[in-house]
C-alpha positions, 0 to 999 in steps of 0.5 A: 565842918561842911565842905564849901560849894564850888563857885560854879554851884553858888548862886549870885549873892546879889540876886539872892539879896535882891529877891530877899529884900524885895519879898521882905519889902512887900510884906513890911510897912518899912521903906528900907529893909536891912538883912544881916550878912549871915542871914543872906549867906544862909538863905543863899546856901538854902536856895543852892541846896533846894535847886540842887534837890530839884535838879536831882529829882 
């Protein structure tokens, strides 16, 4: 099993949720966009890895 990121390395879930919902709302005709909790966790982890990659190069 993968090692969990420390709290200092994690991105704010509220910020990730806000960015994802905003971008999905802009590309959709629906007023209310619901994003599954697991999808938000995966997007948060992907963004954390991407930021870590950028800071390492």
